[in-house]
C-alpha positions as CSV (number, residue, x, y, z in Angstrom):
1,M,-149.0,54.5,-74.2
2,L,-149.1,55.6,-70.3
3,A,-145.9,56.8,-69.1
4,D,-145.6,54.8,-65.9
5,L,-146.4,51.6,-68.1
6,E,-143.4,52.3,-70.8
7,R,-140.9,52.8,-67.5
8,L,-142.1,49.5,-65.8
9,I,-141.8,47.5,-69.6
10,R,-138.1,49.3,-69.5
11,L,-137.4,48.6,-66.0
12,Q,-138.3,45.0,-66.6
13,Q,-135.7,44.8,-69.7
14,T,-133.4,46.2,-67.7
15,D,-133.9,43.9,-64.5
16,L,-133.4,40.8,-67.1
17,A,-130.6,42.2,-69.0
18,A,-128.5,42.4,-65.6
19,E,-130.5,38.8,-64.2
20,A,-129.0,37.5,-67.4
21,A,-125.4,39.1,-66.8
22,R,-125.4,38.1,-63.7
23,R,-126.2,34.4,-63.8
24,R,-123.5,34.2,-66.9
25,I,-121.0,35.6,-64.7
26,A,-121.5,33.0,-61.9
27,D,-121.3,30.5,-64.3
28,H,-118.1,31.8,-65.4
29,P,-116.2,29.8,-62.3
30,T,-117.7,26.9,-63.1
31,L,-116.1,27.0,-67.1
32,V,-112.8,27.9,-65.5
33,Q,-112.9,24.7,-63.8
34,S,-114.2,23.0,-66.6
35,L,-110.7,24.3,-68.5
36,D,-108.5,23.6,-65.9
37,A,-109.7,19.8,-65.8
38,R,-109.3,19.8,-69.2
39,L,-105.7,20.9,-68.6
40,A,-105.0,18.5,-66.1
41,S,-106.1,15.7,-67.9
42,A,-103.6,16.4,-70.5
43,T,-100.8,16.8,-68.3
44,E,-102.0,13.5,-66.4
45,A,-101.9,11.9,-69.8
46,L,-98.6,13.0,-70.9
47,D,-97.0,11.5,-67.2
48,T,-98.1,8.7,-67.9
49,A,-97.2,8.3,-71.1
50,K,-93.7,9.4,-70.0
51,A,-93.9,6.9,-66.7
52,G,-94.6,4.2,-69.3
53,A,-91.6,5.0,-71.9
54,A,-89.3,5.3,-68.5
55,A,-90.7,2.0,-67.2
56,N,-89.8,0.5,-70.3
57,Q,-86.5,1.9,-70.6
58,A,-85.9,0.7,-67.2
59,A,-87.1,-2.9,-67.7
60,R,-85.0,-3.1,-70.7
61,R,-81.8,-2.3,-68.7
62,A,-82.2,-4.6,-66.1
63,I,-82.9,-7.5,-68.9
64,E,-79.9,-6.3,-70.9
65,K,-78.1,-6.3,-67.2
66,D,-79.0,-10.0,-66.6
67,L,-78.1,-10.7,-70.6
68,A,-74.9,-10.1,-70.1
69,T,-74.8,-12.1,-66.7
70,V,-75.6,-14.7,-68.7
71,Q,-73.2,-14.3,-71.9
72,G,-70.7,-13.7,-68.8
73,R,-71.3,-17.2,-67.7
74,L,-71.5,-18.8,-71.4
75,T,-68.5,-17.1,-71.9
76,K,-66.8,-19.0,-68.9
77,F,-68.4,-22.2,-69.7
78,K,-67.2,-22.2,-73.3
79,D,-63.8,-21.4,-71.9
80,Q,-63.9,-24.5,-69.2
81,L,-64.8,-26.4,-72.0
82,M,-61.6,-26.6,-73.4
83,D,-60.0,-28.2,-70.2
84,V,-62.6,-31.2,-69.0
85,K,-61.3,-34.4,-68.8
86,T,-63.8,-36.9,-69.0
87,N,-67.0,-37.5,-71.2
88,K,-69.2,-37.0,-68.5
89,E,-67.4,-33.6,-67.6
90,Y,-67.3,-32.4,-71.2
91,T,-71.4,-33.2,-71.2
92,A,-72.4,-31.7,-68.5
93,M,-70.6,-28.4,-69.3
94,L,-72.8,-28.7,-72.6
95,K,-75.7,-29.2,-70.6
96,E,-74.7,-25.8,-68.7
97,I,-73.8,-23.9,-71.7
98,G,-77.0,-24.8,-73.9
99,A,-79.0,-23.8,-70.5
100,A,-77.1,-20.2,-70.8
101,Q,-77.6,-20.3,-74.3
102,N,-81.6,-20.7,-74.2
103,E,-81.6,-17.5,-71.6
104,V,-79.2,-15.9,-73.2
105,R,-82.0,-15.7,-76.5
106,R,-84.7,-15.8,-73.8
107,F,-83.7,-12.3,-73.0
108,E,-82.9,-11.1,-76.0
109,D,-86.5,-11.5,-77.2
110,L,-87.3,-9.9,-73.9
111,I,-84.9,-6.9,-75.2
112,L,-87.1,-7.0,-78.8
113,E,-90.4,-7.3,-77.0
114,R,-89.3,-3.8,-74.9
115,M,-88.0,-2.3,-78.2
116,L,-91.4,-2.6,-79.9
117,E,-93.2,-1.6,-77.1
118,H,-90.5,1.7,-76.8
119,D,-91.9,2.4,-80.3
120,E,-95.4,2.2,-79.4
121,L,-94.7,4.6,-76.3
122,A,-92.4,6.8,-77.8
123,A,-95.3,7.4,-80.6
124,A,-97.9,7.6,-77.3
125,Q,-95.4,10.0,-75.6
126,K,-95.6,12.6,-78.6
127,A,-99.1,12.4,-79.2
128,A,-99.2,13.3,-75.5
129,E,-97.1,16.1,-75.7
130,A,-98.8,17.0,-78.5
131,R,-102.0,17.1,-77.4
132,L,-101.1,18.8,-74.2
133,A,-99.4,22.1,-76.3
134,S,-102.9,22.1,-78.5
135,D,-104.5,22.0,-75.5
136,K,-102.5,24.7,-73.8
137,A,-103.1,26.8,-76.6
138,V,-106.7,26.3,-76.9
139,I,-107.7,26.6,-73.0
140,A,-105.3,30.3,-72.5
141,A,-107.4,31.4,-75.9
142,E,-110.5,30.1,-74.0
143,R,-109.6,31.8,-70.8
144,T,-108.5,34.9,-72.0
145,Q,-112.2,35.1,-73.8
146,I,-114.1,34.0,-70.3
147,E,-112.2,37.1,-68.5
148,E,-112.7,39.2,-71.4
149,E,-116.3,38.4,-71.2
150,T,-116.8,38.6,-67.3
151,A,-115.6,42.3,-67.3
152,R,-117.8,43.1,-70.6
153,L,-120.9,41.7,-68.3
154,E,-119.9,43.3,-64.9
155,R,-119.8,46.6,-67.1
156,E,-123.0,46.2,-68.1
157,V,-124.5,45.2,-64.7
158,E,-123.1,48.4,-63.4
159,E,-124.8,50.0,-66.9
160,T,-128.3,48.6,-65.7
161,V,-127.9,49.2,-62.2
162,S,-127.3,52.6,-63.6
163,A,-130.5,52.9,-65.9
164,R,-132.5,51.2,-63.3
165,A,-132.1,54.0,-60.5
166,R,-132.5,56.0,-63.5
167,L,-136.1,54.9,-64.0
168,V,-136.9,54.1,-60.4
169,V,-137.0,57.4,-59.7
170,E,-139.3,58.5,-62.4
171,L,-141.5,55.6,-61.6
172,S,-144.4,56.9,-58.9
173,A,-144.1,55.0,-55.4
174,A,-147.1,52.9,-55.4
175,V,-146.5,51.7,-59.5
176,L,-143.1,50.3,-58.2
177,A,-144.0,49.0,-55.1
178,I,-146.2,46.7,-57.0
179,Y,-143.6,46.1,-59.9
180,E,-141.3,45.1,-56.7
181,T,-143.9,42.6,-55.3
182,V,-145.0,40.9,-58.4
183,R,-141.0,40.9,-59.2
184,E,-139.8,38.8,-56.3
185,K,-142.7,36.4,-56.3
186,R,-143.1,36.0,-59.9
187,G,-139.3,36.7,-61.1
188,T,-141.0,39.0,-64.0
189,A,-143.6,41.4,-63.1
190,V,-144.4,42.9,-66.5
191,V,-145.6,40.7,-69.8
192,E,-147.4,40.7,-73.2
193,I,-151.1,40.4,-73.7
194,K,-150.7,37.8,-76.7
195,S,-154.1,36.7,-78.5
196,G,-156.0,37.6,-75.4
197,Y,-153.9,35.9,-72.9
198,C,-151.7,36.4,-70.4
199,S,-147.9,35.4,-72.1
200,A,-147.1,34.7,-68.4
201,C,-149.5,32.1,-66.8
202,H,-151.9,31.5,-70.1
203,V,-154.9,32.7,-68.7
204,R,-157.7,34.0,-71.1
205,M,-158.5,37.8,-70.2
206,R,-162.2,39.2,-70.1
207,P,-163.1,40.5,-73.5
208,Q,-163.9,43.9,-71.8
209,A,-161.0,43.9,-70.4
210,A,-158.9,43.3,-73.3
211,N,-160.6,45.8,-75.4
212,E,-160.1,48.3,-72.6
213,L,-156.4,47.7,-72.1
214,R,-155.7,48.2,-76.4
215,R,-154.4,51.5,-75.4
216,N,-151.8,50.7,-72.9
217,D,-152.9,54.0,-70.7
218,I,-153.6,52.2,-67.7
219,I,-152.2,49.7,-64.9
220,F,-153.6,46.5,-65.4
221,Q,-152.7,43.3,-63.4
222,C,-153.7,40.1,-64.5
223,E,-156.2,38.4,-62.5
224,S,-154.8,35.0,-62.2
225,C,-151.0,36.0,-61.4
226,R,-150.9,39.5,-60.8
227,R,-148.0,40.4,-63.6
228,I,-149.0,43.6,-64.8
229,L,-150.3,43.4,-68.6
230,Y,-149.9,45.2,-72.1
231,F,-149.9,45.1,-75.6
232,P,-147.2,45.2,-77.7
233,P,-147.2,48.0,-79.8
234,Q,-148.2,47.0,-83.4
235,A,-146.0,47.8,-86.5
236,P,-148.1,50.3,-88.9
237,T,-149.6,47.9,-92.2
238,P,-148.7,49.1,-95.6
239,A,-152.0,50.4,-96.0
240,D,-151.6,52.6,-92.9
241,S,-148.6,53.8,-94.5
242,A,-149.9,54.9,-97.4
243,D,-152.8,56.5,-95.6
244,G,-150.0,58.4,-93.7
245,A,-147.8,59.3,-96.9
246,V,-147.7,62.5,-97.7
247,L,-148.5,63.4,-101.2
């Protein structure tokens, strides 16, 4: 294979590896934001559960206060019942006592509802706490993984930059200029020939050109997309290996 063509292939591989690493690094802030959003969601869920439990307790205390007030009034009515002088007063007092007793039952029912609700809210809060603890552990591990991957990819980029610099020095200026021009326009500048077609634009090569390129000893550009073409090296067949074996 022509030395410059081999260098171009390696240069293309180096550039593609660097671009892939840079794209992955560029994705990392979004991944971190996603982790932050997950943590914020779990934290918000716990805050909501705590707020619900606190509101339940506050409502229950308010009902208990109202119940205590009514119970005090009921006790007062019962005490006054012994002091009434007429049937009319007695009937009126019984009516007050009955109304107070109804209020007591209503408040007691409300307290029971709040107690049952509290059990559900406490379970929800416990689940939210467990979820937050689990998410914190998972998110911390994923964040560490992203940081480690970022560091590794940055090292890879540095290595590919150094490798590229070495390859560029070895390439002829004219060939490098072709590569850079095509790469700027097409993204990839060097592609394989597959089944007689350019593997990038899928235009069929002229049979004569394909035959000339099989040795990979010239720099040849696709007549359609202008990418630099080459035939991938063929692995030796079993027959070839047998022919070359030392007896």
